[in-house]
Structure formats: structure tokens, C-alpha cells
N, C-alpha and C positions, 0 to 999 in steps of 0.2 A: 402524261409523264409518269414513269415508273417511280415507286416510292420504296425507300429502304428504312426499316425501323429496327433500331438496336435496343435490345433489352436494357433497361436502366441498371439492373444489378448483375449484368454479365461479368464474368471474370472472377478474379481472386476474391475469396471470402476472407473473413477476419482471420481464421485459423491458418489458412495457407499464407496469407500476406505476412502474418506474424512469424511463421516458420522461415520464410525466405529472408525476411529482414534480419532475424536473429542469426541465420547462417551467414549472411553477408557481413555482419558485424564480427562474427567469430573469425572469418577469413581475413580480417584486417591484421590479425596477429601473424607474425612470420612463422610461428610454430605449425607443424603438420596438423591437419584437422580431418577427421574421418566422419562419415555418416553411416550409421547402422541401418542399412536398407535404403531404398530410394527415398529422398527427402519428401517429394510430392510426386503425384502421377502426371508428370509432364516432362517429356524427354528434352524439350528445348530449354526449360529452366534448369534441369539437372545438368545438361551440357554446358550451359553458361556458368554454373557454379563450379563445375569440374575444371573449366579453363582458369577459374580464379584460385584453384588449388584444393577443392573439396574432393576427398577420396571416398568412394562408396564401397563398403564391404557388406557381406550378407551374414557373416557369423562373427561372434565375439572372439573366437580363437584366431581370427585373421588379424586381430589388433595387437600392436606392441604394448609392453608394459607402460602404464602411465599415459596412455594416449588421450588426446582431446577428442571426445566423441559426441557427435550431435545425434540426438534421438529423433527419428523421423516424425513427421506430423501425424502419421497414423498410429504412433506409439509402439511400445514393445511390452512383452510380458514381464511378470515379477521376477522370474528366474533369470532373465537376461540382465535386469538391473543388478541382481546379486552377483552375477558373473563379472559385470563391469566394475563393481566395487572391489571384488577380489583382485582385479587387475590394476587397482589403484588408478582407474581412469578418471579424467576430468570430464564430468558429464554436463553437456549443454542440452537441456531438455526442451525441445520445441514442439512437444506433443500438443495437438489441438486441445484447448480446454474442454471442449464439448466431448471429446473422446476420453479425456482423463476422468470426466464425470461418470462415464459408463463404467470405467475400470473400478471406481469406488462403489458403484451400485452393485455390480456382479460380485465383487469381493465381499461386501457386506452381506449380500443375499446368501452367498456360499457359506459364510461363517454362521449364519442363522439357520442353516440346514435346508435352504431352498436350492432348487436346481435352475440355473440360468438358462433361458431359451433365447437365442439370438435370431432375429429375422434379418438376413443379409446374405452376402456371398461368402461361402465357406473358405475360399482360397484368397479372399481379399486381405491385405495386411492389417487393416483395421480390425476385422473380425478375428484374425489369428491373435492379435495383441489382446483383444478383449478376453478371449478364452484363456489367455495366460494369467488372468487374475482370479480364476476360480478353479475349483477342484474338478467337477464334472459339468458338462454343458452340452446343449444340442443346438445345431444351426439348421435353419430352414430358409429356403430361398423365397418362399411365398406363403400366403395364408392358406392356400390349398394344400401345400405339403405339410404344414403344421396340422391342419384338420385331419389329413390322412393318417398321420402318426398317432394322433389322439384316438382315432376310431379303431386303430388296429388292436388296441388293448384298453378296455374300459377302465382298468386300474390307473392308467396314466392320467385320466381326467381328475383323479383325486390327489395327485402328487402336488407337493408345495412348489410351485413354479414361480419364476421371476422373468417376465417377458421384457426384453429390451430390443432396440432397433438400431441397425447400422445408421449412422448419422445421415447418410445419403438416400435412405429409403423414402418412398413416396407416402403421402398422407392417405392415399387410397388403400395402400397395403396395411397401414396402421388401422384404419377403420374396419377393414375386413377381418383383421386379426382380433380386434375387440369384439366383434359380433360372434366369432367362433368361440373365444374364451368365455364370453357371457353365456353362450348356449351350452357348452360342454364341461367347462372346468368349475371345480368347487373351491379351489385354493390357489389362485394365481394372482400375483401382483403385476400390474402393467405399468411400465415406465415409458413415457413418450420421450425418447432420446433423439428424435429426428432434429437435425440442426434447423433453427429458425431461418437462417440464411438459405438453406437448401429449399425450405418450404416456399419462401418468397421467390426464389429463382424459378422453381417449378411452376408456381402460379403465374408468373410473368410469361414463361414459355407457353403455358396452356392458353393464356389470353392472346398472345401473338399468333399462335398457331391457328386459332379460330378466325382471325381476321386477315391472315396472310395467305397468298397463293402458294408460297414456297418458304421453307425455313432452312437456315444454315445453323448447325450446332457445332461449336468449336470445342474440342477437348480430346483427351487421350482415349484410345479405345479400351484401355484397361483402367479408366477412371470410372468408378461406379456412378458418381453423380452426373457425369457427362452422358453415360449410357442411358440413365433414367430420363434425362432431358430429351434425348433423341426418341425414346419410347413415347414420352408424353406428346411430343410434337407430331409423331406419327399417328397418334389417335385422332387428331383433328385436321391434319394437313396431309395431302397426298404426296407432295414433293418435299422430301427432307434429305439434306445432305449433311453427313456426319464427317467432319474433317479435323485434322490436327493442326494444319497450317495453311497458309495461303497457296502454297505450292500444289496442294491437292484439289484446289477449287477449279471446277469446270463451269464457267459462267454461261456456257451455251445452253445448259439445261433450264435456264431461267428466262429464255426468250419469250415464252408465252405467259410469264407471270408479271402481273402489274404491281403487286405488293409483296415484298420479300422481307422476312424478319431474320434477325441474327440474335442468337443467345449463345452463352459460353459457360462451360463448367467451372467449378470453383478453383481448378488448378490451371486455368488458361490465363496467361499473363496479358497485360494490356497491350503490349506491343504486337502480339499475334492478332488480337482482335482488330487493332488499328490497320494492320497489313491486309487482312481479309476485307475489311470495309473499304479501304482505299482501292483495292483491286476491283471490287464490284463497281465502285463509282466510276473508275477509269474505263472499264471494259463494257459496262452495261449502260453507261450514261444515265445514272439513277440519282435521284435527289433524296437526301436523308431527311426524314421527318421525325421530330421528337416523339418518343414513345407515348408520353402523356397526351399529346395532341391526337395521335392516331387512335388511342384507346378511347378517348373522350368522344371522338366522332362515331366510333363503332357503338359506344354505349347509347348515344343519342338515337342512332338508327334502331337499335334494339328496343329502346324505350317507346318509339313510335309504334312498333309491332305489338309491344306489350299493352299499349293503351287501347289498340283495336281489340285485342283479346279481352281486355278488362271490360269493355262495353258489352261484349257478348256474355261475359260472366255475370255482369250486373243484371242483364235481361233474364238470364236463367235463374238468378237468385230471386228476382221479383216474382217470377212464376212460382218458385219454390215456397215463398213466403205465404202464398195463398192457400197452400195445401198442408203446410206444417202447423200442427196445433200450437196454441199460444204457450202451452206448458213446456214446449221444447225450445223456446227462444233463448234460454240460458246457454244452450249448446251453440246456437247461432252467434250469440255474443262472443263466445270463446273463439269461434271460427273467424269472426270479424277481427278480433284482437290479433289472431295469428297472422293475418295478412295485412295488418295496418301498416301505413307508410311511416317510416322513420326518417327524419331529416338531420343533416349536419347541424350541430348546436343544441339538439334535444338532450334532455336528461332522461335516462332510462334506468330501469332496475331489472335485475335478473338473478339467476342462481349460478354459483360457481360450479362449472362442470368438470374442470380439470385444471391442474397447475403444473406447468413445465418450467424448466430453467429460463425460458425465453418469454413466455406469455401465460396469461390466465384466460382460459376459455369460459365464456359466460353464456348460459342458456337464457335468451331473452323471450322465449315463448313465441317467436315469430319465425318466418321463413328464413331469416338471416341468422347467421351464427356470429356472436360477438366475441371479441378478444381484446384484452388489455395487454400491450407490451409491458414487460417488467419495468422498463425505464419510465413508463407512464403511470406507474402505480404510486410511487413515492420518491421523494428526493433524498430521503435519509438512507445513506449507504450502510448504516449499521442494522437496519431492519431486515429481518429474515421473513420472507413472505409466508413460509410454512408456519411460522410462529403466530401470525396474526390472522391468517385466512385458511379456511378448510373447505374442501369440496362439500357442497350443500349449503354453504353460507349465502345469505342474500346480500347483494351488493348494488350500489348505485354508481353510475358513471356518466361522463359527458361524451356525446357522440362526436367524434373527430371527423370520420369519413365513412360514408356509405358506399359500398361497391356492389351495385346490383348485379353486375356481370358475374362476380365471384360468389355473390350471396353472403358477403361478410360485412361486418361493421367494426371499424376500429374505434375503441373506446379509450377514455383516459380518466382515471380517478384523480390524478393530480389537478387537472383543470377544474373538475367539479369542486374539489376541495378549495381551490383558489377562489372560485365564485362564491362559495358559501362562507369563506373566511374573510372576505373583504370587510364586513362589519366589525370583525374582531380587530383587524388592522386599524380601522378608523377609531375604534374605542381606545386602543393602545396609544394612538397618537394624541387623542384628547386627554387621556389620563397621565401620559408621560411614563407609562410603565414599560418595563423591558419585555422583549419578545425573543424567542429562540428560533434559529433556523440553521440551514446548512449552506455553506458557500459552494455554489455550483460552477462558477467561472470567474476568470479575472480578465481585465483588459487594461488599456493604458490609463483610463480615468479612474479605475477603482475595481470593486468586486461586486458580483451579484449574489444575493442571499435569497434562498427560497424559504419563506416563512409561511407555513401552512399552505404551500402551493402558490403563494403570491411572490412575484419577483420584486425584490427590494434592492435598489442600487445604493451602494456605500462608496462615496468618493474616497480616493486614495488617502486624503488628509484625515479621514475619519475611520480608517481601518485599525488604528492603534499600533501600526507597525513602524519601525524605524525607517529612515530614508534609504538605507542600504539593504533592507530586507525585501526580497521579491514577494509580490502579492500572491504569487502562485502557491506559496506555502500555506495559504489559508484555504485553498480549494479542498473540498470534501470534509472540512472541519466544521464542527458545531460551534456556533458563536451566539452570544447574547448582544442585542442591539436596541437602540432607541429609535422609534419612528419620528423623523423630523419634518417630513412633508408627505402629504397625501393629496393626489389629484385624481379622483375617480374617473372623471370624464376623459382624461388623457391616459388613464391606467398607469399613472406614475407614482411610485412610492420611493422615498429616499430615507435612509437610516444612518445611524452612527454607532459603530462599535466602540469607538473611543469614548463617547459620552458615558456609556454604561461602565466601561473600565474605570473612568475617573470617579464616577459615583460610588462604585463598589470599593474602590481603593480608599475613598474618604471614610466609608462605613467601616472598613477593616481597620483603618488607622485610629478611628475613634474608639473602637473596641479594644485595641491594643493599649491605648493611653489609659483607658479605664481599668485595665487588668494588670498593667505592667508592675513588676517588682524585681528587686535585686535577686540575682541568681536564677531567675526564671529562664528556661531554655526555649528557643525558637528554631524552627527550620527556616533557613533563609537562602537567598540567591545573591551571589556576588554581582553587583551592578557596575562597579568601577574600581580601579586601582590607582593609588597615588604613591608618591615617594614615602609618605608617612603612614600609610595604612590602606585598608580596604573598606568600601561602603557596601553594606549588605542590606537587601530588602527583606524584612522579616514579615511581610504580608500586608503592606500598605504604608510602612514607614521605613526609612533608611537609617540604619545605625552605623557607627564607625568602629572598626576593629583596628586599634593602633598597631603599628608594626611590632611593638614589643609584646603584644598579646597574640601574635600569630604563631610563634614557635618558641619552645624552650631553648633551642639552640640558636646560635648566631646566624642571621640571614642578611644578605646584602640589600634585598628589596622584596616587597610583598609578592611579586610575581614568582619568587622562588618557591612559594607555598601554594598560592591560589591563582586561578584564572577567572576572567569574566565569564559569568554563566554557571559557575560551579554551584552545586547545591550543597550547603554545609549546615551544621548545627552550631549555634552560638548561644551564649548566655549573657545576661545583663550584668554589667559591672556597676554602672551608675546611670542615672537619667535625670533630666531637668525638663519638667512638663512645660514650664513657661518659655524656656528657650527652645523647646522642641528638639532636644539633643539626647542621644542615647549612646553610651559607651558600651561596647560589646567585647566579650572575650571569645577566643576560638581555641586556644591551646587547653588541653585537658588538665584540670587541677590535679587529678590523680597521677599524672605523669610528671609532676614537679620534681626536677632533678635534685633540688636542695633538700626536699623531704627524703628522697631516696638516699642522699648522702648522709644526712644526720641520723637516719635509721640504721645505717650500716657502719659508720665510723665514729670514733671518739678521739679526743686529744691523746697523743701518745702512740696511736696506731701507725704502723709502717705501711705505706702504699706505694705501688708501682705506678708512676705517672709519666705522661708524655709532655715534653717541652714544646709549647705552641707559640711562644713569643719571647723575644729577648729585649730588655730595656736597659738603660744605663744603671738603674738601681737594682736590677735583679731579673729573674726569669719567671714567666707565668707557665704553669704546668697543668694539664688537664687530668683531673682525678677520675672523673667519669663525664660522659657527654652532658654539657650544661653547667658543670661545676669546675672552676679553675682555682688553683692556690698560688700564692706568691712565695717564691724562694728568694729571699733578700740576698743581695750580693755578699753580705757577710756570712750567709748560711750555705753558700755553694761549696766552699772548700775549707779545709782546716789550715789554710794559709791565706795570706793577704793576696788578692788578685786585682788587676787593673779594671777589667770589665768582664761581664758574664760570658761573652763568647770566647774568652780565653780557655774556658773549661767546657762549655755546653754548646750544642748546636740544635736548632729547631728540628724536631722529629726524634730526638734522643729519648729513650726510655730509661728512667733511673728510679731507684728506690729513695723515698724521702719520708721523714717523720712528721706527723701532724703536730705542730707545736701550739696552735691556737685556732679556735673556731669562734668567730664573731657572729652570733645568731641574728642580732639586730640588723647588721649591715650585710649579712650573708657573705662574709669573707673568711678565707682560710689561709693560715701561715704554715709554710712547710720548711723543712731543714734537711739538707743533705749532710751538712757538717756534723749534725748530731749523731750520725751513723758511722762517722769516720774516726780512726785512731788519731789522737793528737800528734802533731809533728814535734820532733825533738827541738827544744828551745835553742836559738842561735847562741854562738859564743858571746860572752859578755864583752861589751866595748866600754871604753872609758866614758863614764856618764857625764853628760853636760848639765849645766844648771838648767832648771825647768824653764827659766825665762829665756834661755838661749835655744831651746829645742824647736825645730821647725815642724809644722803639721805635714802629714803625709798628703800626697795628691788626692787620694780618695777622701780623706777627712775634710780637705779644703773644698772639694768639688760637690760632695753630697752630704746633705744634712737631712735627716728624716725623723718623723715622730717615732716614739718607742712605745710599744704596748705595755700594759700593766704587768705582763710576764717578763718584760725585759727584752722582747724581740722587736727588731725594726719592722715597721709596717710598710715601708716603701712609699709613704705619703709625706710630701714636703709640708712642714708646718705652715699655718696661715701667716704667722708673723715673721717668716724668714726674711 
């Protein structure tokens, strides 16, 4: 039965998938959306996005003012960004992060006086964009053309160069360039900018091509990574078909092939791969075999061949041992070390040979080349590899997977750290001490924290989060926790963030109570609001700010001034250690409006005031924000009035004289009457005996205390 093997990593890479997803999200808006250049190198995807409304233009001057513009995955040059900003365009940048990194490298190199040299296709959009980030640059399609250029003029070998690679270049081209640079150049920096996903896809294509009778490569003819895949497959397989869609597939060419492989470029969408695969299954009557199973079978067959060769080699070495002097056995030992067998689960040491954005190359001194994926070096997202590791450093790592076919060994420093740090975790459990780690994931039951490479599960109830707070907020955050359970046989560790938070809170509270004093200031966080004030956490203890201490002006409720979660500065008004109560102040004493008033005004001064409230006994007027004075009804006019609103209205501004300032009670008496001309006395009427005279309505209705200066205070006496 014929077998069909589909490459595991065929199709969209991270950068392309990100670009397409961001473009689709941008198209959800009804506003026009443009793409500066073709988004990716795949006509089917571009056509699909075009139907959704994406308009492709090639030049900035084709765009209208203020346009929404998507920057293609291959990127653009610095000048085009400046032109877009002058156009007030809304920029949606979907440039592949790997490509953006090259922009930074050549820009920095150019600023430092180096000449960027790019290995890639000169007319490819990615290379054109890269050149747009440096002053002068050279582009070569291969290591051979680079060597030819260097040899044409010996002076070029001494130039300060910076060598970068188009992300879709092959590792073979990279190694060839390294050899040439090492041989000819005296001042060249080499940057491995080949995308890690490209490398994996190329290695998978190479592996499949070796074990398959025919290969199908899916991708655009103007996609560099797809073209390279076809070239690699052609090196190991005689029958290779390079197609863009299922419509181009002629299945009759596979009649004599028993095993057929499929790989696809980074711009090939999943639906096209699926269409090609389904057509082959329907027309050729072929069974799909998992790539891992097919490769494992091939490796087993190769291993059998290698074993036979090894026996022959051992016989040759036995003969050689008889004639080699004993003094030269040290060399033999080195040779033996270089061909020693390494197994999954071993711990190995080596020398750091190179550091790229995706992996760390390690020279193990064997026929295999080791590499540590960046994500397998550390869980700490804040760590910069270049700050803690340099080329030439010695490093130990755990062997994750040995691939004899490719001659590579995948390593992990995280796993080795986890193994070595188990004893530290157990000791922390026994001592009850806190440990620190990074939250790597969340699930329904809680979160997982990596502590020195060891996975520690923290139940949801022990995360220290509120019920309504999603646990995803902790992901990638550094946390301190207590180990509450260790089961080494089951490799199970449980911890509690909440326990450490409670302990640290108690310690902070104790420190505050030992050092607290009146007027001491604290930075706090508003924890809750009530109708009478706000509770503020000052670092382990909650104190209360009464509503009267929130503002110098009148407020209806605490939420007029503060919100839960606000970071504020407060000061201690009073405290009771036994009752564990603290009264706090928030309003600034320096902004006390009474002090401002008494510093600016004296009795006898005339002020312009605003009427803010009318009462039966008089009117309250604002002298300045936070200070009101009372104009008693008898001081509103120079005649007898029935009620204040006969003369005044809320909002009126009037001049009034300050007749009294009570500093103890912080009260002010005002008078409009004192500024008015007295009315002419009324005509004399026949006087009645004092005993027969009737009190006026005002005199009968209102009786108030009188100040020492003779002014009515507007306050009813207690014994009325």
C-alpha cells in the first residue's frame, strides 16, 4: 500500500499566522483598510483578504490622508514609516518579529560605522525592507558570490562588515558564509538571523526527501522559503513537484512511487495543504502515515546499517591498537570521546558556540551538534540570555532528544536545573521558607509556578487572588510562595502564594505598629469605601479616613474623591494599639481653607461673596471654597424683611462686610446692611402704650443668640 507522509511543521509559521490574524481583525472595522505591499507571498490568502475588504497598494502616495495601513509581514524601510506618519496614517504593523530584529541589527551596525552585508534575494520584499534601515549595504545571493566580491579587492576583506541572512536562507548557506568570512575577513560580525521555524521546516523536508520516493512542495513561486524547500527536496529526491494549489497537482506522476511526502512553505495556509492531501488520498488510494512513525522506522533501518559499519570499525581499531605506541593513547581517548554514544536523559557538558534569538548552539565535542531552544534555557521572562551567557562559556544541560539522522541533540538547561534543585525544594518544604518562581500557566484548578525549573502547582484558593480576578493575570509574573507538599516519587509539588502573603502582611503590620506615630505619612491603597469614609491599606494594616478628612470642600460621598484601588498618601491623625484602630487623614493640611481665609481677611473687610443657601434665619454665602459666612436676616437689608429670599437668590454675588470671626468655632458673620444707606424713618404714628404693642411676625417667629459684638449668630438658644 502506498504511504503519504505530511511534514509536521508544514504551513504557516508564527510570523505569517500573526500577520494574517492581525489583518483579519483589522478588517472587522467598517473603515477602509490598506496593505502597503502584498501581506504575504500567497495569492490565495491575499485574494481571500481582498474579498474581505483589504486593499493592496505598492506606494505610500497611493494612500489617502489618515488611511488605516497594514505593514506587510516582510516589513518596510524607515523612510516609508516616516512618509506614513506625515500622512497621519493609522499604522497596523504586522511585520514578522524575526524580520524586525534584522532591521534593528543593520540599523545599529550602520550607526556604528559597519557595512551591512545581506545574504538573500536582492529583489525580495524582505531584503528591500532590510536595506531601508541602513545607509549602505550589499546583497549576495550565495556564499560563492560573497567570496567572489571579497577576492576582487583585498581591501574589502579589512572592511568593518555586519553579515545578516534573509530569514528563509538555508543553514548550509550560513555555514558556507562562516567559513569564507573566517578565512578572508579580519573585521566582520556574523548574525544568524535565519528563522528557527525555517530551519525546522527545512530539516523536516530534508528528512522526508531522504526516505520518500516523491515529494510535493506547496507554496508560492515567489516565496523564498518555499523555493528553498523545493531545492532541498531536489537534493535528495528525484521526483519533486512544486505547486501552489491542488489544481496544479498531476497525481499520475506518482504511479511508481510507494512513499510520497508533503511539505509546505511558511505562507501556505492549512486549507490548501488539506486540499492537496485529500486529492492525493482520493486519486492515488494512499494511506497517510504520521511523520514521526515514518521517520522512526527509517532511523531504525539506518541504525542497523550503522551497527554493521561499527563492527567493521571496531575490528580496524583493534588492529590499530597493536601498532600505535602507548604514548599516543591520549589521542585515542579523545577520538573515543568524540564518537561516544549519548542517550536521552543523559547530562552533558559543552562549550557555547553561538547564541541566536531562537537557540543556543553547544559544542559537545562529539559527532552530534547540540542546541538548547531559548524557551528551554529558563522560565524567567525578564532574563536576557546575552547578559548571563557568552560564546565560549561552559554549560551543562539535560539531553531531551538525540536525532542520529540529523546529527543533532536537543538539550534543556531548565530540566537539568529542575533535577538539581529538587533538594532545594525539599529543604524549603521542611524549613517552611519562602521560594520564588515565575507563573508559567493557569488552568481551572489553579496556576503552575516554575521554581528553579521545578513545576509547583498552586490551587486557586491559594493564589491570593479575589474570586472575581482571573488567574491569567498571574501568568509571567514573579511570585513568592510556600511549599506545602512534596512527593518526589510522583514528582508532585504543591505550594501556596496566599500563605506567604499572609505571613509577610503580619510582619509588615507588626513593623508598622512598632513605628507608628501621629502625623507620620504612609503610601496606601484604597481597599473599600463606605458611606462614612474609606479604608486604606498602609502596608499590612487598614486604617480609616473619615469622610470629613477626605476633602476641604463639601462632598456627598467618599466615591466623589476616591476609588477602590487608588494609590494615595495619608497621614496618621490618631491610633489605638490595643483596639488596633488607626484614624488617617487625606486632605492636605497646607490647603486648609480656614487658614487661607484668616491669613487674607480681617473683621471690617469687605468681600464679594456668593449666596449658596437660604434659611429662614438668614443666608449662607461662600467667601472662598471651603469657608462660608452667615448673613443674618437682620443684616440683609436696611429695612425689615419677611424672609431672605425676598431679597436674595441662590447664586447671587453680593458685597458684604465681615462683622465677626469666631476662630474657635471657625464661623464668620457677614452684613450687607452695614454697606447700605439707612432708610428714611417712617412717619410718626400715634404711640400705643408699651403693654398694648404687638410683636412683629419676625420677632415672634425667630429668636437667636447674639454675639458679644451685638450681631445675631443665627443660632437658636438652647433654652428657647
